[in-house]
N, CA, C and O atoms as a printed pandas DataFrame, in Angstrom:
     atom_number atom_name residue_name chain_id  residue_number  x_coord  y_coord  z_coord
0              1         N          MET        A               1   90.312   54.843   30.236
1              2        CA          MET        A               1   89.611   54.053   31.216
2              3         C          MET        A               1   88.427   54.858   31.755
3              4         O          MET        A               1   88.593   55.995   32.197
4              5         N          ASN        A               2   87.248   54.272   31.717
5              6        CA          ASN        A               2   86.045   54.943   32.209
6              7         C          ASN        A               2   85.882   54.689   33.694
7              8         O          ASN        A               2   85.725   53.542   34.112
8              9         N          LYS        A               3   85.916   55.735   34.491
9             10        CA          LYS        A               3   85.673   55.604   35.921
10            11         C          LYS        A               3   84.388   56.331   36.253
11            12         O          LYS        A               3   84.184   57.479   35.859
12            13         N          LYS        A               4   83.530   55.649   36.980
13            14        CA          LYS        A               4   82.297   56.285   37.412
14            15         C          LYS        A               4   82.554   56.999   38.729
15            16         O          LYS        A               4   83.462   56.636   39.477
16            17         N          ASN        A               5   81.764   58.000   39.002
17            18        CA          ASN        A               5   81.868   58.727   40.256
18            19         C          ASN        A               5   81.270   57.849   41.352
19            20         O          ASN        A               5   80.049   57.770   41.480
20            21         N          THR        A               6   82.118   57.188   42.146
21            22        CA          THR        A               6   81.635   56.203   43.110
22            23         C          THR        A               6   81.754   56.672   44.556
23            24         O          THR        A               6   81.697   55.848   45.469
24            25         N          HIS        A               7   81.919   57.983   44.790
25            26        CA          HIS        A               7   81.974   58.440   46.177
26            27         C          HIS        A               7   80.596   58.310   46.815
27            28         O          HIS        A               7   79.574   58.330   46.129
28            29         N          ASN        A               8   80.587   58.178   48.125
29            30        CA          ASN        A               8   79.320   57.992   48.833
30            31         C          ASN        A               8   78.479   59.256   48.779
31            32         O          ASN        A               8   78.964   60.351   49.065
32            33         N          ILE        A               9   77.243   59.097   48.419
33            34        CA          ILE        A               9   76.300   60.191   48.277
34            35         C          ILE        A               9   75.379   60.183   49.491
35            36         O          ILE        A               9   74.942   59.116   49.923
36            37         N          LYS        A              10   75.076   61.357   50.049
37            38        CA          LYS        A              10   74.117   61.425   51.159
38            39         C          LYS        A              10   72.734   61.134   50.602
39            40         O          LYS        A              10   72.304   61.753   49.629
40            41         N          VAL        A              11   72.057   60.211   51.208
41            42        CA          VAL        A              11   70.727   59.829   50.741
42            43         C          VAL        A              11   69.684   60.170   51.801
43            44         O          VAL        A              11   70.004   60.288   52.984
44            45         N          HIS        A              12   68.442   60.327   51.369
45            46        CA          HIS        A              12   67.372   60.719   52.275
46            47         C          HIS        A              12   66.681   59.536   52.935
47            48         O          HIS        A              12   65.847   59.734   53.819
48            49         N          VAL        A              13   67.007   58.303   52.528
49            50        CA          VAL        A              13   66.399   57.123   53.138
50            51         C          VAL        A              13   67.475   56.283   53.807
51            52         O          VAL        A              13   68.634   56.282   53.392
52            53         N          LYS        A              14   67.068   55.567   54.854
53            54        CA          LYS        A              14   67.974   54.667   55.563
54            55         C          LYS        A              14   67.289   53.314   55.694
55            56         O          LYS        A              14   66.076   53.195   55.523
56            57         N          LYS        A              15   68.086   52.302   55.997
57            58        CA          LYS        A              15   67.556   50.967   56.220
58            59         C          LYS        A              15   66.566   51.019   57.386
59            60         O          LYS        A              15   66.858   51.595   58.435
60            61         N          GLY        A              16   65.407   50.417   57.191
61            62        CA          GLY        A              16   64.376   50.402   58.231
62            63         C          GLY        A              16   63.320   51.476   58.077
63            64         O          GLY        A              16   62.280   51.401   58.732
64            65         N          ASP        A              17   63.549   52.482   57.226
65            66        CA          ASP        A              17   62.551   53.524   56.987
66            67         C          ASP        A              17   61.343   52.954   56.258
67            68         O          ASP        A              17   61.470   52.010   55.479
68            69         N          THR        A              18   60.175   53.527   56.513
69            70        CA          THR        A              18   58.989   53.234   55.717
70            71         C          THR        A              18   58.931   54.292   54.627
71            72         O          THR        A              18   58.988   55.490   54.904
72            73         N          VAL        A              19   58.817   53.835   53.377
73            74        CA          VAL        A              19   58.817   54.765   52.249
74            75         C          VAL        A              19   57.590   54.554   51.378
75            76         O          VAL        A              19   56.977   53.487   51.384
76            77         N          LYS        A              20   57.244   55.600   50.626
77            78        CA          LYS        A              20   56.134   55.557   49.684
78            79         C          LYS        A              20   56.694   55.763   48.291
79            80         O          LYS        A              20   57.546   56.627   48.087
80            81         N          VAL        A              21   56.221   54.972   47.320
81            82        CA          VAL        A              21   56.664   55.097   45.934
82            83         C          VAL        A              21   55.820   56.187   45.277
83            84         O          VAL        A              21   54.593   56.160   45.363
84            85         N          ILE        A              22   56.482   57.154   44.615
85            86        CA          ILE        A              22   55.755   58.291   44.055
86            87         C          ILE        A              22   55.571   58.210   42.546
87            88         O          ILE        A              22   54.850   59.027   41.973
88            89         N          SER        A              23   56.217   57.229   41.878
89            90        CA          SER        A              23   55.999   57.068   40.436
90            91         C          SER        A              23   56.319   55.646   40.017
91            92         O          SER        A              23   57.007   54.913   40.727
92            93         N          GLY        A              24   55.812   55.269   38.859
93            94        CA          GLY        A              24   56.070   53.937   38.322
94            95         C          GLY        A              24   54.915   52.985   38.549
95            96         O          GLY        A              24   53.823   53.393   38.942
96            97         N          ASP        A              25   55.170   51.701   38.294
97            98        CA          ASP        A              25   54.130   50.678   38.404
98            99         C          ASP        A              25   53.620   50.509   39.834
99           100         O          ASP        A              25   52.457   50.159   40.033
100          101         N          ASP        A              26   54.471   50.751   40.827
101          102        CA          ASP        A              26   54.103   50.570   42.232
102          103         C          ASP        A              26   53.715   51.880   42.907
103          104         O          ASP        A              26   53.831   52.005   44.126
104          105         N          LYS        A              27   53.256   52.854   42.131
105          106        CA          LYS        A              27   52.911   54.175   42.667
106          107         C          LYS        A              27   51.913   54.057   43.819
107          108         O          LYS        A              27   50.977   53.259   43.759
108          109         N          ASN        A              28   52.122   54.866   44.879
109          110        CA          ASN        A              28   51.284   54.949   46.077
110          111         C          ASN        A              28   51.389   53.741   46.998
111          112         O          ASN        A              28   50.656   53.671   47.984
112          113         N          ARG        A              29   52.275   52.787   46.711
113          114        CA          ARG        A              29   52.473   51.654   47.611
114          115         C          ARG        A              29   53.568   52.003   48.612
115          116         O          ARG        A              29   54.464   52.790   48.309
116          117         N          THR        A              30   53.493   51.418   49.801
117          118        CA          THR        A              30   54.502   51.660   50.819
118          119         C          THR        A              30   55.191   50.361   51.195
119          120         O          THR        A              30   54.641   49.273   51.022
120          121         N          GLY        A              31   56.401   50.491   51.710
121          122        CA          GLY        A              31   57.165   49.333   52.145
122          123         C          GLY        A              31   58.343   49.772   52.987
123          124         O          GLY        A              31   58.647   50.961   53.085
124          125         N          GLU        A              32   59.006   48.797   53.595
125          126        CA          GLU        A              32   60.153   49.078   54.455
126          127         C          GLU        A              32   61.445   48.874   53.675
127          128         O          GLU        A              32   61.581   47.901   52.934
128          129         N          VAL        A              33   62.392   49.794   53.843
129          130        CA          VAL        A              33   63.673   49.714   53.145
130          131         C          VAL        A              33   64.501   48.601   53.771
131          132         O          VAL        A              33   64.732   48.591   54.980
132          133         N          GLN        A              34   64.950   47.650   52.927
133          134        CA          GLN        A              34   65.772   46.545   53.394
134          135         C          GLN        A              34   67.258   46.842   53.228
135          136         O          GLN        A              34   68.077   46.419   54.044
136          137         N          GLU        A              35   67.603   47.578   52.158
137          138        CA          GLU        A              35   69.006   47.872   51.881
138          139         C          GLU        A              35   69.079   49.119   51.003
139          140         O          GLU        A              35   68.241   49.317   50.123
140          141         N          VAL        A              36   70.082   49.955   51.247
141          142        CA          VAL        A              36   70.302   51.150   50.445
142          143         C          VAL        A              36   71.639   51.012   49.737
143          144         O          VAL        A              36   72.643   50.670   50.361
144          145         N          LEU        A              37   71.656   51.279   48.423
145          146        CA          LEU        A              37   72.869   51.207   47.616
146          147         C          LEU        A              37   73.192   52.612   47.111
147          148         O          LEU        A              37   72.822   52.959   45.990
148          149         N          PRO        A              38   73.889   53.442   47.933
149          150        CA          PRO        A              38   74.081   54.846   47.571
150          151         C          PRO        A              38   74.933   55.055   46.319
151          152         O          PRO        A              38   74.712   56.021   45.588
152          153         N          ALA        A              39   75.891   54.183   46.058
153          154        CA          ALA        A              39   76.739   54.347   44.878
154          155         C          ALA        A              39   75.935   54.211   43.592
155          156         O          ALA        A              39   76.257   54.843   42.586
156          157         N          LYS        A              40   74.886   53.385   43.620
157          158        CA          LYS        A              40   74.031   53.193   42.447
158          159         C          LYS        A              40   72.787   54.066   42.488
159          160         O          LYS        A              40   72.081   54.180   41.486
160          161         N          GLY        A              41   72.506   54.688   43.638
161          162        CA          GLY        A              41   71.325   55.532   43.768
162          163         C          GLY        A              41   70.042   54.734   43.821
163          164         O          GLY        A              41   69.003   55.191   43.344
164          165         N          THR        A              42   70.104   53.535   44.403
165          166        CA          THR        A              42   68.930   52.666   44.469
166          167         C          THR        A              42   68.741   52.124   45.884
167          168         O          THR        A              42   69.607   52.276   46.745
168          169         N          ALA        A              43   67.593   51.490   46.103
169          170        CA          ALA        A              43   67.297   50.847   47.381
170          171         C          ALA        A              43   66.425   49.629   47.126
171          172         O          ALA        A              43   65.680   49.578   46.147
172          173         N          LEU        A              44   66.527   48.649   48.017
173          174        CA          LEU        A              44   65.638   47.491   47.990
174          175         C          LEU        A              44   64.528   47.739   49.001
175          176         O          LEU        A              44   64.799   47.987   50.176
176          177         N          VAL        A              45   63.286   47.673   48.551
177          178        CA          VAL        A              45   62.136   47.923   49.417
178          179         C          VAL        A              45   61.272   46.675   49.434
179          180         O          VAL        A              45   60.967   46.099   48.390
180          181         N          GLN        A              46   60.880   46.263   50.640
181          182        CA          GLN        A              46   60.116   45.038   50.812
182          183         C          GLN        A              46   58.781   45.101   50.074
183          184         O          GLN        A              46   57.970   45.991   50.330
184          185         N          GLY        A              47   58.551   44.155   49.157
185          186        CA          GLY        A              47   57.289   44.046   48.432
186          187         C          GLY        A              47   57.122   45.009   47.274
187          188         O          GLY        A              47   56.056   45.040   46.660
188          189         N          ILE        A              48   58.154   45.810   46.950
189          190        CA          ILE        A              48   58.074   46.800   45.880
190          191         C          ILE        A              48   59.012   46.401   44.747
191          192         O          ILE        A              48   60.107   45.894   44.989
192          193         N          ASN        A              49   58.573   46.636   43.494
193          194        CA          ASN        A              49   59.369   46.349   42.298
194          195         C          ASN        A              49   59.730   44.863   42.221
195          196         O          ASN        A              49   60.893   44.502   42.041
196          197         N          MET        A              50   58.719   44.018   42.360
197          198        CA          MET        A              50   58.923   42.566   42.328
198          199         C          MET        A              50   59.183   42.106   40.895
199          200         O          MET        A              50   58.506   42.523   39.956
200          201         N          VAL        A              51   60.184   41.234   40.755
201          202        CA          VAL        A              51   60.523   40.667   39.451
202          203         C          VAL        A              51   60.509   39.143   39.558
203          204         O          VAL        A              51   60.652   38.586   40.646
204          205         N          THR        A              52   60.334   38.480   38.418
205          206        CA          THR        A              52   60.352   37.026   38.361
206          207         C          THR        A              52   61.729   36.576   37.935
207          208         O          THR        A              52   62.260   37.048   36.930
208          209         N          LYS        A              53   62.322   35.650   38.706
209          210        CA          LYS        A              53   63.662   35.160   38.408
210          211         C          LYS        A              53   63.602   33.651   38.224
211          212         O          LYS        A              53   63.052   32.934   39.060
212          213         N          HIS        A              54   64.168   33.181   37.132
213          214        CA          HIS        A              54   64.228   31.750   36.855
214          215         C          HIS        A              54   65.532   31.206   37.411
215          216         O          HIS        A              54   66.612   31.663   37.037
216          217         N          MET        A              55   65.431   30.216   38.318
217          218        CA          MET        A              55   66.609   29.625   38.952
218          219         C          MET        A              55   66.986   28.333   38.228
219          220         O          MET        A              55   66.135   27.497   37.927
220          221         N          LYS        A              56   68.276   28.194   37.960
221          222        CA          LYS        A              56   68.761   26.976   37.315
222          223         C          LYS        A              56   68.741   25.828   38.316
223          224         O          LYS        A              56   68.826   26.057   39.523
224          225         N          PRO        A              57   68.630   24.609   37.834
225          226        CA          PRO        A              57   68.704   23.462   38.742
226          227         C          PRO        A              57   70.078   23.395   39.416
227          228         O          PRO        A              57   71.104   23.677   38.796
228          229         N          ASP        A              58   70.075   23.016   40.697
229          230        CA          ASP        A              58   71.326   22.810   41.423
230          231         C          ASP        A              58   71.128   21.660   42.404
231          232         O          ASP        A              58   70.098   20.986   42.364
232          233         N          ALA        A              59   72.094   21.429   43.282
233          234        CA          ALA        A              59   72.025   20.299   44.205
234          235         C          ALA        A              59   70.842   20.420   45.166
235          236         O          ALA        A              59   70.195   19.420   45.477
236          237         N          GLU        A              60   70.557   21.629   45.634
237          238        CA          GLU        A              60   69.451   21.826   46.573
238          239         C          GLU        A              60   68.092   21.761   45.889
239          240         O          GLU        A              60   67.120   21.295   46.484
240          241         N          ASN        A              61   68.017   22.227   44.640
241          242        CA          ASN        A              61   66.761   22.293   43.911
242          243         C          ASN        A              61   66.966   21.661   42.532
243          244         O          ASN        A              61   67.231   22.375   41.565
244          245         N          PRO        A              62   66.847   20.325   42.426
245          246        CA          PRO        A              62   67.199   19.634   41.181
246          247         C          PRO        A              62   66.303   19.977   39.990
247          248         O          PRO        A              62   66.714   19.778   38.847
248          249         N          ASN        A              63   65.083   20.491   40.228
249          250        CA          ASN        A              63   64.195   20.812   39.118
250          251         C          ASN        A              63   64.267   22.276   38.693
251          252         O          ASN        A              63   63.680   22.660   37.681
252          253         N          GLY        A              64   64.984   23.095   39.463
253          254        CA          GLY        A              64   64.965   24.527   39.183
254          255         C          GLY        A              64   63.668   25.122   39.711
255          256         O          GLY        A              64   62.817   24.401   40.230
256          257         N          SER        A              65   63.517   26.421   39.581
257          258        CA          SER        A              65   62.292   27.052   40.074
258          259         C          SER        A              65   62.152   28.459   39.514
259          260         O          SER        A              65   63.070   29.011   38.907
260          261         N          ILE        A              66   60.986   29.008   39.738
261          262        CA          ILE        A              66   60.714   30.396   39.387
262          263         C          ILE        A              66   60.366   31.092   40.696
263          264         O          ILE        A              66   59.437   30.689   41.396
264          265         N          ILE        A              67   61.123   32.150   41.023
265          266        CA          ILE        A              67   60.868   32.857   42.276
266          267         C          ILE        A              67   60.575   34.325   41.990
267          268         O          ILE        A              67   60.968   34.860   40.953
268          269         N          LYS        A              68   59.884   34.962   42.918
269          270        CA          LYS        A              68   59.647   36.406   42.838
270          271         C          LYS        A              68   60.502   37.053   43.911
271          272         O          LYS        A              68   60.517   36.600   45.056
272          273         N          LYS        A              69   61.226   38.127   43.542
273          274        CA          LYS        A              69   62.062   38.833   44.494
274          275         C          LYS        A              69   62.069   40.315   44.187
275          276         O          LYS        A              69   61.693   40.737   43.094
276          277         N          GLU        A              70   62.502   41.108   45.168
277          278        CA          GLU        A              70   62.554   42.557   45.003
278          279         C          GLU        A              70   63.758   42.945   44.155
279          280         O          GLU        A              70   64.845   42.386   44.302
280          281         N          ALA        A              71   63.548   43.904   43.275
281          282        CA          ALA        A              71   64.638   44.483   42.497
282          283         C          ALA        A              71   64.873   45.895   43.029
283          284         O          ALA        A              71   63.959   46.505   43.584
284          285         N          PRO        A              72   66.087   46.419   42.867
285          286        CA          PRO        A              72   66.347   47.782   43.350
286          287         C          PRO        A              72   65.465   48.813   42.636
287          288         O          PRO        A              72   65.135   48.654   41.461
288          289         N          ILE        A              73   65.096   49.857   43.354
289          290        CA          ILE        A              73   64.285   50.943   42.804
290          291         C          ILE        A              73   65.050   52.249   43.038
291          292         O          ILE        A              73   65.741   52.393   44.046
292          293         N          ARG        A              74   64.927   53.189   42.114
293          294        CA          ARG        A              74   65.655   54.456   42.205
294          295         C          ARG        A              74   65.226   55.242   43.443
295          296         O          ARG        A              74   64.046   55.268   43.794
296          297         N          LEU        A              75   66.190   55.879   44.098
297          298        CA          LEU        A              75   65.901   56.671   45.289
298          299         C          LEU        A              75   65.010   57.868   44.986
299          300         O          LEU        A              75   64.262   58.328   45.849
300          301         N          SER        A              76   65.094   58.376   43.743
301          302        CA          SER        A              76   64.289   59.538   43.375
302          303         C          SER        A              76   62.792   59.223   43.335
303          304         O          SER        A              76   61.969   60.138   43.323
304          305         N          LYS        A              77   62.437   57.942   43.313
305          306        CA          LYS        A              77   61.030   57.544   43.286
306          307         C          LYS        A              77   60.475   57.282   44.680
307          308         O          LYS        A              77   59.322   56.870   44.811
308          309         N          LEU        A              78   61.272   57.512   45.726
309          310        CA          LEU        A              78   60.862   57.189   47.086
310          311         C          LEU        A              78   60.757   58.437   47.947
311          312         O          LEU        A              78   61.577   59.349   47.839
312          313         N          MET        A              79   59.729   58.471   48.813
313          314        CA          MET        A              79   59.579   59.513   49.818
314          315         C          MET        A              79   59.401   58.847   51.174
315          316         O          MET        A              79   58.680   57.857   51.293
316          317         N          VAL        A              80   60.050   59.383   52.190
317          318        CA          VAL        A              80   59.958   58.822   53.532
318          319         C          VAL        A              80   58.598   59.152   54.136
319          320         O          VAL        A              80   58.112   60.277   54.026
320          321         N          VAL        A              81   57.991   58.149   54.780
321          322        CA          VAL        A              81   56.706   58.329   55.458
322          323         C          VAL        A              81   56.987   58.545   56.936
323          324         O          VAL        A              81   57.587   57.693   57.591
324          325         N          SER        A              82   56.550   59.691   57.463
325          326        CA          SER        A              82   56.676   59.942   58.905
326          327         C          SER        A              82   55.357   60.517   59.389
327          328         O          SER        A              82   54.820   61.455   58.801
328          329         N          GLY        A              83   54.852   59.953   60.450
329          330        CA          GLY        A              83   53.570   60.425   60.983
330          331         C          GLY        A              83   52.403   60.094   60.077
331          332         O          GLY        A              83   51.390   60.794   60.101
332          333         N          GLY        A              84   52.518   59.040   59.275
333          334        CA          GLY        A              84   51.427   58.606   58.424
334          335         C          GLY        A              84   51.340   59.294   57.078
335          336         O          GLY        A              84   50.461   58.964   56.282
336          337         N          ASP        A              85   52.241   60.259   56.792
337          338        CA          ASP        A              85   52.185   60.983   55.533
338          339         C          ASP        A              85   53.577   61.088   54.931
339          340         O          ASP        A              85   54.555   61.275   55.656
340          341         N          ALA        A              86   53.675   60.971   53.610
341          342        CA          ALA        A              86   54.956   61.081   52.926
342          343         C          ALA        A              86   55.404   62.540   52.908
343          344         O          ALA        A              86   54.593   63.449   52.732
344          345         N          SER        A              87   56.700   62.748   53.092
345          346        CA          SER        A              87   57.214   64.102   53.171
346          347         C          SER        A              87   58.641   64.161   52.652
347          348         O          SER        A              87   59.367   63.167   52.667
348          349         N          ARG        A              88   59.030   65.351   52.192
349          350        CA          ARG        A              88   60.430   65.566   51.855
350          351         C          ARG        A              88   61.235   65.611   53.139
351          352         O          ARG        A              88   60.695   65.857   54.218
352          353         N          ILE        A              89   62.542   65.370   53.012
353          354        CA          ILE        A              89   63.408   65.268   54.172
354          355         C          ILE        A              89   64.459   66.368   54.140
355          356         O          ILE        A              89   65.025   66.668   53.089
356          357         N          GLY        A              90   64.714   66.967   55.299
357          358        CA          GLY        A              90   65.789   67.941   55.444
358          359         C          GLY        A              90   66.681   67.519   56.598
359          360         O          GLY        A              90   66.398   66.535   57.281
360          361         N          ARG        A              91   67.762   68.265   56.816
361          362        CA          ARG        A              91   68.655   67.997   57.935
362          363         C          ARG        A              91   68.859   69.297   58.704
363          364         O          ARG        A              91   69.107   70.348   58.114
364          365         N          LYS        A              92   68.752   69.212   60.040
365          366        CA          LYS        A              92   69.042   70.366   60.874
366          367         C          LYS        A              92   69.533   69.890   62.229
367          368         O          LYS        A              92   69.383   68.718   62.574
368          369         N          LEU        A              93   70.122   70.804   63.002
369          370        CA          LEU        A              93   70.671   70.462   64.303
370          371         C          LEU        A              93   69.548   70.243   65.303
371          372         O          LEU        A              93   68.586   71.008   65.364
372          373         N          ASN        A              94   69.695   69.170   66.094
373          374        CA          ASN        A              94   68.712   68.910   67.146
374          375         C          ASN        A              94   69.177   69.572   68.445
375          376         O          ASN        A              94   70.140   70.340   68.427
376          377         N          ASP        A              95   68.524   69.295   69.552
377          378        CA          ASP        A              95   68.849   69.916   70.838
378          379         C          ASP        A              95   70.257   69.575   71.317
379          380         O          ASP        A              95   70.884   70.365   72.023
380          381         N          ASN        A              96   70.750   68.404   70.937
381          382        CA          ASN        A              96   72.087   67.965   71.361
382          383         C          ASN        A              96   73.187   68.495   70.450
383          384         O          ASN        A              96   74.360   68.199   70.678
384          385         N          GLY        A              97   72.844   69.268   69.430
385          386        CA          GLY        A              97   73.845   69.801   68.512
386          387         C          GLY        A              97   74.261   68.820   67.433
387          388         O          GLY        A              97   75.281   69.020   66.773
388          389         N          LYS        A              98   73.481   67.758   67.246
389          390        CA          LYS        A              98   73.764   66.756   66.215
390          391         C          LYS        A              98   72.879   66.995   65.008
391          392         O          LYS        A              98   71.725   67.398   65.151
392          393         N          LEU        A              99   73.413   66.749   63.816
393          394        CA          LEU        A              99   72.639   66.881   62.590
394          395         C          LEU        A              99   71.680   65.704   62.484
395          396         O          LEU        A              99   72.103   64.551   62.565
396          397         N          GLN        A             100   70.393   65.983   62.304
397          398        CA          GLN        A             100   69.389   64.924   62.282
398          399         C          GLN        A             100   68.381   65.198   61.171
399          400         O          GLN        A             100   68.111   66.350   60.832
400          401         N          ARG        A             101   67.826   64.118   60.605
401          402        CA          ARG        A             101   66.815   64.261   59.565
402          403         C          ARG        A             101   65.491   64.726   60.177
403          404         O          ARG        A             101   65.156   64.372   61.308
404          405         N          TYR        A             102   64.738   65.533   59.400
405          406        CA          TYR        A             102   63.415   65.956   59.851
406          407         C          TYR        A             102   62.468   66.009   58.658
407          408         O          TYR        A             102   62.892   66.147   57.510
408          409         N          SER        A             103   61.185   65.898   58.955
409          410        CA          SER        A             103   60.143   65.959   57.944
410          411         C          SER        A             103   59.844   67.417   57.643
411          412         O          SER        A             103   59.544   68.192   58.551
412          413         N          LYS        A             104   59.924   67.797   56.369
413          414        CA          LYS        A             104   59.660   69.186   56.003
414          415         C          LYS        A             104   58.177   69.521   56.092
415          416         O          LYS        A             104   57.819   70.692   56.218
416          417         N          LYS        A             105   57.312   68.520   56.031
417          418        CA          LYS        A             105   55.868   68.764   56.098
418          419         C          LYS        A             105   55.426   69.038   57.530
419          420         O          LYS        A             105   54.695   69.996   57.782
420          421         N          SER        A             106   55.870   68.192   58.480
421          422        CA          SER        A             106   55.416   68.344   59.860
422          423         C          SER        A             106   56.452   69.016   60.758
423          424         O          SER        A             106   56.102   69.521   61.824
424          425         N          GLY        A             107   57.712   69.032   60.351
425          426        CA          GLY        A             107   58.762   69.624   61.171
426          427         C          GLY        A             107   59.302   68.700   62.239
427          428         O          GLY        A             107   60.184   69.095   63.001
428          429         N          GLU        A             108   58.790   67.461   62.316
429          430        CA          GLU        A             108   59.221   66.509   63.341
430          431         C          GLU        A             108   60.549   65.870   62.948
431          432         O          GLU        A             108   60.834   65.669   61.768
432          433         N          PHE        A             109   61.362   65.553   63.966
433          434        CA          PHE        A             109   62.604   64.835   63.716
434          435         C          PHE        A             109   62.307   63.365   63.433
435          436         O          PHE        A             109   61.372   62.788   63.989
436          437         N          ILE        A             110   63.113   62.774   62.564
437          438        CA          ILE        A             110   62.972   61.363   62.207
438          439         C          ILE        A             110   64.155   60.628   62.808
439          440         O          ILE        A             110   65.304   61.019   62.605
440          441         N          ASN        A             111   63.876   59.564   63.549
441          442        CA          ASN        A             111   64.979   58.829   64.181
442          443         C          ASN        A             111   65.738   57.990   63.213
443          444         O          ASN        A             111   66.693   57.315   63.598
């Protein structure tokens, strides 16, 4: 039986973060993270990696349709934007003794 390693992985992006795409067709575009899928190592980003999906006819839409929607993109292709510039992310203790993300470029904490 093939079992994949499905334990939760710490990721550098969270829902609501603004991220910049660093490679691929959408390179240098930015968007807001809508959902993070850590087990798959992907995230859904608003307006990034758009695909065309053909919908079958159903009761609500008797003719069917063609829609554009976001597809998941690999986390390795994303960098968090803080202070207007994309930066790598680290974790360190803040003043309250809690582990918090920070921008390695500017040194600022990210909420």
